[in-house]
Every structure is written in structure tokens, then in C-alpha cells.
C-alpha positions in Angstrom: 107.7 96.5 95.2 107.8 94.9 91.7 104.6 94.3 89.8 103.8 90.5 89.6 102.8 91.0 85.9 106.4 91.6 85.1 107.3 87.9 85.5 107.3 86.5 82.0 107.0 82.8 81.3 109.4 81.4 78.7 108.1 81.5 75.1 108.2 77.7 74.9 106.2 77.1 78.0 103.9 74.1 77.3 100.2 75.1 77.1 99.3 72.8 80.0 101.8 74.5 82.4 101.0 78.1 81.4 99.4 80.2 84.2 95.7 80.4 83.8 93.3 83.3 84.2 90.3 82.4 86.3 86.7 83.0 85.6 86.4 86.0 87.9 89.2 87.8 86.1 87.8 86.9 82.7 84.3 88.2 83.6 85.7 91.2 85.4 87.6 92.2 82.3 84.6 91.5 80.1 82.3 93.9 82.1 84.3 96.8 80.8 83.0 96.2 77.3 79.6 97.4 78.5 81.0 101.0 78.6 82.8 100.5 75.3 79.7 99.2 73.6 77.5 101.9 75.0 79.9 104.6 73.8 80.2 103.0 70.4 76.5 102.2 69.8 74.5 105.0 71.4 75.5 107.7 68.8 75.0 105.2 66.0 71.5 104.2 67.1 70.1 107.4 68.5 72.2 110.5 67.8 71.4 110.8 64.1 67.7 110.1 64.7 67.7 112.6 67.6 69.2 115.3 65.3 66.8 114.7 62.4 63.6 113.8 64.2 63.8 115.9 67.4 66.0 118.8 66.5 64.8 118.9 62.8 68.3 119.0 61.3 68.6 117.7 57.7 70.0 114.1 57.4 73.1 115.0 55.4 74.1 117.9 57.8 73.4 115.7 60.8 75.4 112.8 59.4 78.4 115.1 58.6 78.2 116.7 62.0 78.7 113.3 63.6 81.1 111.9 61.0 83.8 114.7 61.3 84.6 114.3 65.0 84.4 110.5 64.7 86.8 110.5 61.8 89.4 113.0 63.2 89.3 111.6 66.8 88.9 108.0 65.7 92.2 108.2 63.8 94.2 110.8 65.7 92.9 110.2 69.2 93.1 106.4 69.0 96.5 106.3 67.4 97.8 108.8 70.0 96.5 106.8 72.9 97.8 103.6 71.4 101.3 104.9 70.9 101.4 106.5 74.4 100.0 103.3 76.1 102.9 101.4 74.4 105.5 104.0 75.3 104.4 104.5 78.9 103.6 100.9 79.7 106.3 100.4 82.2 105.4 103.5 84.1 101.6 103.5 83.5 100.1 100.1 83.2 97.3 100.0 80.6 94.6 99.2 83.1 95.1 102.7 84.7 93.8 104.3 81.5 90.4 102.8 82.4 90.2 105.0 85.5 90.7 108.1 83.3 87.9 106.9 81.1 85.7 106.4 84.2 86.1 110.1 85.1 85.5 111.5 81.7 82.7 109.1 80.6 79.8 110.6 82.6 80.7 114.2 81.6 80.7 113.3 77.9 77.5 111.4 78.1 75.6 114.1 79.9 76.7 116.9 77.6 76.0 115.0 74.3 72.2 115.3 74.5 72.0 118.5 76.5 71.8 120.6 73.3 70.9 124.3 73.8 67.5 125.6 72.5 68.9 127.8 69.8 69.3 128.0 66.0 70.3 124.9 64.0 73.8 126.4 63.4 74.5 126.7 67.1 73.1 123.2 67.8 75.3 121.8 65.1 78.4 123.6 66.6 77.5 122.3 70.1 77.3 118.7 68.9 80.5 119.0 67.0 82.4 120.3 70.1 80.8 117.9 72.6 81.0 114.9 70.3 84.7 115.6 69.8 85.2 115.5 73.6 83.1 112.3 73.7 85.3 110.6 71.2 88.5 111.6 73.0 87.1 110.1 76.2 86.2 107.0 74.3 89.7 106.7 72.9 91.3 107.1 76.3 89.8 103.9 77.6 88.8 101.8 74.5 92.3 101.4 73.0 94.1 100.3 76.3 91.1 98.1 77.1 91.5 96.1 73.9 95.3 95.9 74.2 94.9 94.5 77.7 93.4 91.3 76.3 96.7 90.2 74.7 98.4 90.7 78.0 96.1 88.6 80.1 97.2 85.2 78.8 100.0 83.7 76.7 97.6 80.9 75.5 95.9 81.7 72.1 92.9 79.5 72.9 92.4 81.2 76.3 92.5 84.5 74.5 89.6 83.3 72.4 87.7 82.4 75.5 88.5 85.9 77.0 87.2 87.5 73.8 84.1 85.3 74.0 83.4 86.8 77.5 84.0 90.3 76.0 81.4 89.6 73.4 79.0 88.3 76.1 79.2 91.7 77.8 79.0 93.4 74.4 75.5 91.9 74.4 74.9 93.6 77.7 76.2 96.9 76.3 74.1 96.5 73.2 71.1 95.8 75.4 71.9 98.9 77.5 72.3 101.2 74.5 69.7 99.6 72.3 66.9 98.6 74.7 67.2 100.4 78.0 68.0 103.8 76.4 65.1 103.7 73.9 62.8 102.5 76.7 63.7 105.4 78.9 63.1 107.8 76.0 59.7 106.3 75.3 58.8 106.4 79.0 59.7 110.0 79.2 57.7 111.0 76.1 60.3 111.1 73.4 61.4 114.8 73.5 64.8 116.3 74.3 64.1 116.0 78.1 63.7 112.2 77.6 67.1 112.0 75.9 68.7 113.9 78.7 67.2 111.5 81.3 68.5 108.6 79.3 72.0 110.1 79.2 71.9 110.5 83.0 71.2 106.8 83.6 74.0 105.8 81.2 76.4 108.3 82.8 76.2 106.1 86.0 76.5 102.7 84.2 79.6 103.4 82.1 82.1 104.4 84.8 81.0 101.5 87.0 81.7 99.1 84.2 85.2 100.6 83.7 86.0 100.3 87.4 85.0 96.6 87.4 87.3 96.0 84.3 90.1 97.8 86.0 90.1 95.4 89.0 89.5 92.4 86.7 92.5 93.2 84.6 94.6 93.7 87.8 93.6 90.3 89.1 94.3 88.7 85.8 97.8 90.2 85.7 98.6 88.9 89.2 97.5 85.4 88.2 99.0 84.9 84.8 102.2 86.9 85.2 102.1 87.5 81.5 103.5 90.8 80.2 103.7 91.8 76.6 107.5 92.3 76.4 110.6 92.7 78.5 112.4 94.5 75.5 113.0 98.2 75.8 110.3 100.4 74.4 111.1 102.0 71.1 109.8 105.2 69.4 108.2 104.5 66.1 108.2 106.9 63.2 105.1 107.3 61.2 106.6 105.3 58.3 107.6 102.4 60.6 104.1 102.3 62.1 102.5 102.2 58.6 104.9 99.4 57.6 103.8 97.4 60.6 100.1 98.0 60.0 100.4 97.2 56.3 101.6 93.6 56.8 99.0 91.3 55.2 98.2 89.4 58.3 96.9 92.5 60.0 95.9 94.8 57.0 93.7 92.2 55.3 91.9 91.4 58.5 91.5 95.1 59.3 90.2 95.9 55.8 87.6 93.1 55.8 86.4 94.2 59.3 86.3 97.8 58.1 83.9 96.9 55.3 81.7 94.8 57.6 81.6 97.4 60.4 80.6 100.1 57.9 77.7 97.9 56.9 76.8 97.1 60.5 76.9 100.9 61.3 74.5 101.6 58.5 72.1 98.9 59.6 72.2 100.1 63.2 71.7 103.7 62.4 68.8 102.9 60.1 67.0 100.6 62.5 64.6 103.2 64.0 63.9 104.7 60.6 63.1 101.2 59.2 60.8 100.3 62.1 58.9 103.6 62.1 58.5 104.3 58.4 58.9 101.0 56.4 57.3 98.7 59.0 54.9 101.3 60.2 55.4 100.6 63.9 54.0 103.2 66.2 55.7 101.3 69.0 59.1 101.5 67.4 61.0 102.6 70.5 59.6 99.6 72.4 60.1 97.2 69.5 63.7 98.2 69.1 64.2 96.9 72.7 62.7 93.5 71.7 65.0 93.4 68.6 68.1 94.3 70.7 67.1 91.7 73.3 66.8 89.0 70.7 70.1 90.1 69.2 71.8 89.9 72.6 70.4 86.4 73.1 71.8 85.4 69.8 75.2 86.8 70.7 75.4 85.1 74.1 74.0 81.7 72.9 76.4 81.6 69.9 79.7 82.3 71.8 80.4 78.6 72.9 79.4 77.4 69.4 81.8 79.7 67.6 84.6 78.9 70.0 84.1 75.2 69.3 83.7 75.6 65.6 86.8 77.8 65.2 88.8 75.3 67.2 87.8 72.6 64.8 87.8 74.4 61.4 90.0 77.4 62.1 89.3 81.0 62.9 89.4 82.4 59.3 86.9 80.0 57.7 84.5 80.3 60.7 84.7 84.1 60.5 83.7 84.0 56.8 80.7 81.7 57.4 79.5 83.9 60.3 79.8 87.0 58.0 77.7 85.4 55.3 75.0 84.5 57.8 74.8 88.1 59.0 74.7 89.5 55.4 71.9 87.2 54.3 69.7 87.9 57.4 69.8 91.7 57.1 69.3 91.6 53.4 66.2 89.5 53.8 64.9 91.6 56.7 65.1 94.8 54.6 63.0 93.2 51.9 60.4 91.8 54.4 58.9 94.9 56.0 55.4 93.4 55.7 56.3 89.9 57.0 55.0 88.4 60.2 56.8 89.7 63.2 57.9 86.2 64.3 59.8 85.8 61.0 61.5 89.2 61.7 62.4 88.0 65.1 64.0 84.8 63.6 66.1 86.9 61.2 67.2 89.2 64.1 68.3 86.2 66.2 70.1 84.4 63.4 71.7 87.6 62.2 73.0 88.2 65.7 74.5 84.7 65.8 76.4 85.6 62.6 77.4 89.0 63.9 78.8 87.5 67.1 80.9 85.0 65.2 82.8 87.5 63.0 83.1 90.1 65.8 84.5 87.6 68.4 86.9 85.9 65.9 88.1 89.2 64.6 89.1 90.3 68.1 90.6 86.9 68.7 92.8 87.1 65.6 93.8 90.6 66.5 94.8 89.5 70.0 97.0 86.7 68.4 98.7 89.3 66.2 99.3 91.6 69.2 100.6 88.8 71.3 103.1 87.8 68.6 104.3 91.4 68.3 103.8 92.4 71.9 105.8 95.6 71.8 103.3 97.1 69.4 100.1 95.8 70.9 98.9 99.3 71.6 99.5 100.3 68.0 97.5 97.4 66.6 94.7 98.0 69.1 94.7 101.7 68.3 94.4 101.0 64.5 91.6 98.5 65.1 89.6 100.8 67.4 90.1 103.7 65.0 88.9 101.6 62.1 85.9 100.6 64.2 85.0 104.2 64.9 85.6 105.4 61.4 83.6 102.6 59.9 80.6 103.3 62.2 81.0 107.0 61.5 81.1 106.4 57.8 78.3 103.9 57.7 76.2 104.9 60.7 76.2 108.6 60.0 77.6 109.9 56.8 76.4 107.2 54.3 73.0 106.9 56.0 72.6 110.7 56.0 73.6 110.9 52.3 71.3 108.1 51.3 68.3 109.5 53.2 68.8 113.0 51.8 69.4 111.7 48.3 66.2 109.7 48.4 64.2 112.6 49.8 63.8 112.0 53.5 62.0 115.0 55.0 63.2 116.0 58.5 60.3 118.4 59.1 57.8 115.7 58.3 59.6 113.5 60.7 59.4 116.1 63.5 55.7 116.4 62.8 55.2 112.6 62.9 54.1 112.4 59.2 54.8 109.6 56.7 57.7 109.7 54.2 57.5 109.4 50.5 57.9 106.0 48.7 61.3 107.1 47.4 62.4 107.9 50.9 61.3 104.4 52.0 63.5 103.0 49.3 66.5 104.9 50.6 65.8 103.5 54.1 65.7 99.9 52.7 69.1 100.4 50.9 70.7 101.9 54.0 69.3 99.3 56.4 69.8 96.0 54.6 70.9 96.0 51.0 74.1 98.0 51.2 75.2 96.5 54.5 74.7 93.0 53.1 76.8 93.8 50.1 79.6 95.3 52.3 79.6 92.2 54.5 79.9 89.9 51.4 82.8 92.0 50.2 84.6 91.7 53.5 84.2 87.9 53.5 85.5 87.7 50.0 88.5 89.8 50.8 89.4 87.7 53.8 88.9 84.5 51.9 91.0 85.6 48.9 93.9 87.3 50.7 93.5 86.4 54.4 95.8 83.4 54.5 98.7 84.1 56.9 
């Protein structure tokens, strides 16, 4: 029996007559982002802190330990999955990759924090091996999941709405990784056993989210009948792939986003350090939950606003404005450690509004590019996801680790619960707000100057 998704509407089908994807399908697809966000954010928020403040590993070594698997698997694994999902699409629909992710996700999650009680060298080797597997599992579902969005509808505006739903469930994923996970760790006492319990809970949530996304994408395909292409699949050489990815419409957008995600990764990885040492909060693990909850509220509330604004002013100008809002808020926060908590909450909420705007519109512009060159949707998605992971690896692990070590952060004092030196606090300020703000401004400037299609 033929797949209903293989019926392709004519290219010149009027927007009003194009098959529509209903709310259940949009929400079902969006739920999958919970797993993607957890896999993306959990190492950035907690793994570096776990290695330095629970295992006692030096920040630079810990950052490099996380960075290398993210870099290698982020580029190689994602690109491989992207090319294979393009090449095999007629035999293996992209949604089936989500089921493979649902099988591997709980195993990877459970192993990541189950570090043996041994020397630092053995612990570092364990994390490198397990985190490599973790990143390969992440690639197996995150790349096809993103590519599916361009196949769900042939209407660019509806793709923006689909991405808005994806960002709504990004907020749920952020809440899971950034509020639920720290709350479990705090409740269980903060030691390694607490991290293992937290991983067990997330090992249940992630595969369930991917199963819901699988069925949501299947329902959407049956409704819209939109498929990426009826043309024969072609085998790309490395040179041909690089030529496609270097076209300004994609490469400028990707470069701007790479700068911004590097900054976002730095801010996220430095959050617990900033709350504990610069703000002096003994309740940091609980407070990070409040911060993440406010950020999620900002993301959800802002989605309809950014959809409406981008429809009126265009996606690129709206993206730039949202980026600048985010940059200003995090820079101010890093310089306001002693400010009233309600002012901090305001900056968190407003910064999340800005973050949600450039994140949603970046994905929306990517889905437009993938839909216009549908045969290579997996390649574009793979490059995007790889850049996302590399940026968070570079910003959220290596750069933060380098800055903390360069400014004298002492892991043994951290394990003992002691204060850090004033110089170390300066390093945290730089990694949490100043450098991320500058990177976001640079990304906005790049897109403004060279981002015209």
C-alpha cells in the first residue's frame, strides 16, 4: 500500500487550498522537542558542574572531556545521519529514526552520570566513552526530527506556526532539564547518587516524548500529503555538500546562529556557578528551577508575539531585535549580582522572550531553506544540528572551562563548599554574561550586514 505522504501538491497550489496540518499533529510533533532539549541542555547545565564540584576534576580538563565528543559526534554523527536520512528517505521515512532514538535515549542517559568510583583518569575516560555514545544517540533522532518540520506543510507561514509549537515544547524540555533535574538533585542531597536518580527519571521522559512525536509526524504526513521531493535521490560528494552549505542564504544564518548559541551555551553552563558564587545563594539548585520556570514562561508567552511581528516586519529584522534583547538582558544580569531578586527575575523573563524569538525564527528560516531545496533537507538539518552541538560544546564546556581555570577557579574548594577568589568571580561574570552578550551582538550584526537573501 502506498504511503499517503507521497502525494505531492503542485508547487503553485494557492495557500488557501493547501492541505492543512491540524493542531493535534502540530502539538504531537512539538512534544518530541522535550527529548531534544533535555539531551541538549542537561550536559550544558549540569555535566560540567558535576565534574568540577562533585568529582573534583579541574575545569579545563572537564570542559575538554565534554567538548571533544561533542565536536566529533556533533559534526561527523549529525552529518552522517543527515545524509543517510536523505538517501534512505523512500525506504525509511524520517519519523522512524525517532523510534531508534527512543531505544537508545534511556541507556545513554543512565550511563552518563553513573561514573565509577575510581581515579580521575578513569572517570575522565568513562565520561568520554559514554558521552560519545550519548551524542550518537542524540544525532540519531535530532537531525531527522528537525528535517521532518519542512515536510509537514508546504505553507511557509504554517511552518512558522509549527516551529512556534516546537519552541513551546522547548520550554517544557528546558523546564525538565533546568528545573526538574536540579530539584531532584537537591532533594536527594546533591551527591553522585542524586545525579543518578535524576538520570533515571529523565530516562523515562525522553523516550515517551519521542514516541509521541513519531505518531504526531505520522498523522501530519497523512493529512498534508506533503513530501519533500519526487526526484530521484542523489549521492552528494563532500565538495558538493560544502557548496550547498556555503550558499549565503544558509551560511550567513548558520554563522550568526553559531555565534549566538556559543554565547547561550556559556551562559547556561555558568548559571549554577554564578548563582552559588557571585550571588551567594545557598539555595542555588532550587533557585535555578525558578529561573528556568520564568524563562519557560517567557518563551511560551512570546511565541504568538514573535509570529505576529515576523509576519508584519519580516523574519530577519525580527530575529535581530530578539537577539539584541537577549544580549542586553544577560549582560545586565551578570553585572547585577547584588540586585534585588525581583529585578533579576525581570531580566530572566525578558531575556527568555528575546531568546525565544531568535531561536524560533532561526528554525523557521531553516525550514524555508529546506523546503525550497527539499532533496537536501537532511543535509541542511544535519549541519544546523551539528552547529548547535558544536556551539554548545565550545561555549558551554570548553570556553567556560578555559575561563574558569584561567581566572583561578578552584575545584577542590568547590567540592569542600568554600568560597572562590575575587579573580575567579570575575571569570564567572565574563563567562556568564559579558562574553555571551558580545557574541550575540556579533551574530545580530552579521545577519544584518550579510543576511539579505
